C-alpha positions as a printed NumPy array, in Angstrom:
array([[ 75.933,  98.443,  95.912],
       [ 78.93 ,  98.364,  93.64 ],
       [ 80.919,  95.217,  92.888],
       [ 83.832,  96.594,  95.032],
       [ 81.764,  97.412,  98.132],
       [ 81.477,  94.814, 100.74 ],
       [ 78.637,  96.47 , 102.604],
       [ 75.946,  99.184, 102.023],
       [ 77.043, 102.685, 102.846],
       [ 75.939, 103.921, 106.304],
       [ 73.225, 106.427, 106.613],
       [ 74.411, 110.05 , 106.353],
       [ 77.483, 109.23 , 104.302],
       [ 77.906, 111.05 , 101.055],
       [ 77.007, 108.442,  98.504],
       [ 78.565, 110.671,  95.697],
       [ 82.062, 110.247,  97.299],
       [ 83.989, 107.662,  95.464],
       [ 84.85 , 104.649,  97.677],
       [ 88.412, 103.959,  98.514],
       [ 88.158, 100.66 ,  96.629],
       [ 86.926, 102.465,  93.536],
       [ 89.684, 105.131,  93.778],
       [ 92.388, 102.468,  93.903],
       [ 90.859, 100.47 ,  91.064],
       [ 90.51 , 103.525,  88.938],
       [ 94.191, 104.382,  89.465],
       [ 95.296, 100.835,  88.431],
       [ 93.08 , 100.847,  85.489],
       [ 94.383, 104.252,  84.38 ],
       [ 97.974, 103.128,  84.669],
       [ 97.244,  99.914,  82.674],
       [ 95.578, 102.011,  79.95 ],
       [ 98.704, 104.145,  79.769],
       [100.81 , 101.056,  79.253],
       [102.214, 101.002,  82.829],
       [102.175,  97.911,  84.959],
       [101.833,  99.555,  88.446],
       [103.029,  96.485,  90.419],
       [106.361,  96.462,  88.618],
       [108.796,  99.144,  89.772],
       [110.763, 100.403,  86.769],
       [114.243,  99.567,  88.22 ],
       [115.997, 100.076,  84.963],
       [114.442, 103.465,  84.194],
       [117.569, 105.602,  83.778],
       [115.607, 108.831,  83.533],
       [114.253, 108.411,  87.055],
       [116.2  , 109.677,  89.992],
       [114.079, 107.714,  92.548],
       [115.789, 105.724,  95.168],
       [115.444, 102.032,  94.789],
       [113.332, 100.431,  97.542],
       [110.031, 100.481,  99.344],
       [108.224, 103.602, 100.328],
       [108.555, 104.544, 103.976],
       [107.02 , 106.95 , 106.365],
       [109.635, 109.544, 107.114],
       [108.364, 110.159, 110.661],
       [107.835, 106.621, 111.886],
       [110.417, 104.939, 109.618],
       [107.888, 102.183, 108.927],
       [107.81 , 100.776, 105.423],
       [104.431, 100.854, 103.648],
       [103.03 ,  97.586, 102.61 ],
       [100.344,  96.005, 100.404],
       [ 98.449,  98.255,  97.87 ],
       [100.158, 101.35 ,  99.414],
       [103.437, 100.335,  97.733],
       [101.78 , 100.526,  94.341],
       [ 99.903, 103.779,  95.241],
       [103.247, 105.429,  96.272],
       [105.539, 104.089,  93.633],
       [103.446, 105.626,  90.91 ],
       [103.93 , 109.263,  91.994],
       [107.656, 108.742,  92.756],
       [108.297, 107.934,  89.156],
       [105.603, 109.955,  87.458],
       [106.674, 113.129,  89.276],
       [110.354, 112.476,  89.454],
       [110.806, 112.371,  93.231],
       [114.21 , 111.048,  94.329],
       [112.874, 110.049,  97.738],
       [110.632, 107.156,  98.738],
       [109.802, 108.955, 102.081],
       [106.264, 110.219, 102.777],
       [104.477, 112.163, 105.437],
       [100.967, 113.188, 106.312],
       [100.255, 116.91 , 106.67 ],
       [100.163, 116.571, 110.396],
       [103.422, 114.698, 110.542],
       [105.11 , 117.377, 108.401],
       [103.83 , 119.991, 110.897],
       [104.976, 117.914, 113.921],
       [108.468, 117.797, 112.333],
       [108.389, 121.63 , 112.067],
       [107.811, 121.445, 108.342],
       [105.059, 122.66 , 106.028],
       [103.332, 121.491, 102.872],
       [103.052, 124.43 , 100.614],
       [ 99.705, 125.411,  99.236],
       [ 98.94 , 123.688,  95.911],
       [100.907, 120.541,  96.488],
       [ 98.994, 117.391,  95.515],
       [ 98.677, 114.604,  98.047],
       [ 98.677, 110.935,  97.343],
       [ 95.973, 108.758,  98.869],
       [ 96.997, 105.597, 100.77 ],
       [ 94.846, 103.325, 102.871],
       [ 94.926, 101.72 , 106.282],
       [ 92.989,  98.528, 106.821],
       [ 92.466,  96.837, 110.174],
       [ 89.803,  95.095, 112.325],
       [ 88.458,  96.054, 115.727],
       [ 86.297,  94.464, 118.378],
       [ 83.93 ,  96.897, 120.249],
       [ 84.402,  96.892, 124.018],
       [ 80.858,  95.949, 124.727],
       [ 81.058,  93.178, 122.214],
       [ 84.156,  91.807, 124.015],
       [ 82.414,  91.854, 127.394],
       [ 79.289,  90.153, 126.074],
       [ 81.383,  87.513, 124.266],
       [ 83.303,  86.847, 127.358],
       [ 80.204,  86.385, 129.469],
       [ 78.751,  84.068, 126.806],
       [ 82.112,  82.241, 126.368],
       [ 82.251,  82.875, 122.63 ],
       [ 84.633,  84.595, 120.274],
       [ 83.792,  88.256, 120.003],
       [ 82.719,  89.626, 116.535],
       [ 85.239,  91.869, 114.942],
       [ 84.518,  94.553, 112.246],
       [ 86.883,  95.438, 109.328],
       [ 87.507,  99.122, 108.508],
       [ 89.399, 100.906, 105.749],
       [ 90.622, 104.461, 106.262],
       [ 92.232, 106.82 , 103.726],
       [ 95.161, 109.036, 104.425],
       [ 96.656, 111.751, 102.271],
       [100.45 , 111.794, 102.187],
       [103.067, 114.039, 100.618],
       [106.538, 113.065,  99.483],
       [109.169, 114.826, 101.649],
       [110.303, 116.708,  98.528],
       [106.91 , 118.397,  98.466],
       [107.52 , 119.752, 102.022],
       [109.428, 122.812, 103.202],
       [111.345, 123.204, 106.537],
       [111.798, 119.571, 107.429],
       [114.871, 118.549, 109.416],
       [117.925, 118.029, 107.215],
       [118.416, 114.459, 108.406],
       [115.208, 113.467, 106.642],
       [116.781, 114.423, 103.386],
       [120.182, 113.101, 104.156],
       [118.825, 109.587, 104.537],
       [117.683, 109.468, 100.888],
       [119.879, 106.792,  99.423],
       [121.774, 107.75 ,  96.242],
       [120.814, 105.619,  93.305],
       [123.729, 103.323,  92.334],
       [125.327, 103.913,  89.047],
       [123.733, 101.774,  86.306],
       [126.01 ,  99.146,  84.943],
       [124.668,  97.223,  81.972],
       [125.484,  93.53 ,  81.956],
       [124.65 ,  92.113,  78.448],
       [123.805,  88.525,  79.504],
       [121.63 ,  89.807,  82.371],
       [119.747,  92.126,  80.059],
       [119.075,  89.232,  77.666],
       [117.839,  87.151,  80.643],
       [115.569,  89.899,  81.941]])
């Protein structure tokens, strides 16, 4: 069991497959080795056309949180996207769009807890708190600029980057 795993892999699971924990760790280590600090968005990078702000899901309009912010900021600036909006392949199809063959996805994660129904019933009968289980699921998302045929309003909502105005005493302070 690796240092990052919290439990042994289930039987039948491909042990060769890198764990989500390891993938995220490898990405952060790679960025640090390249001199990038992934948890600091490069606000002052004038070469980037990226909108300032948090990554959001273009379909649900929900902002991503936690480690997903870091996982999505990187590709926005590395690949020069001007949008912070993302979709899964299925969401792009649902919105009548398409992800062209050859586009590279970005992995994000969803973590939550659940209580099995049988566990709830047994706990209720025994008047105890039911046991819950944690899970972590990976999703592959694409920036809306990697998609074709999406509704125009998805692209129209991309905020324009404000013009950069250098303030000498603020630059010194920062």
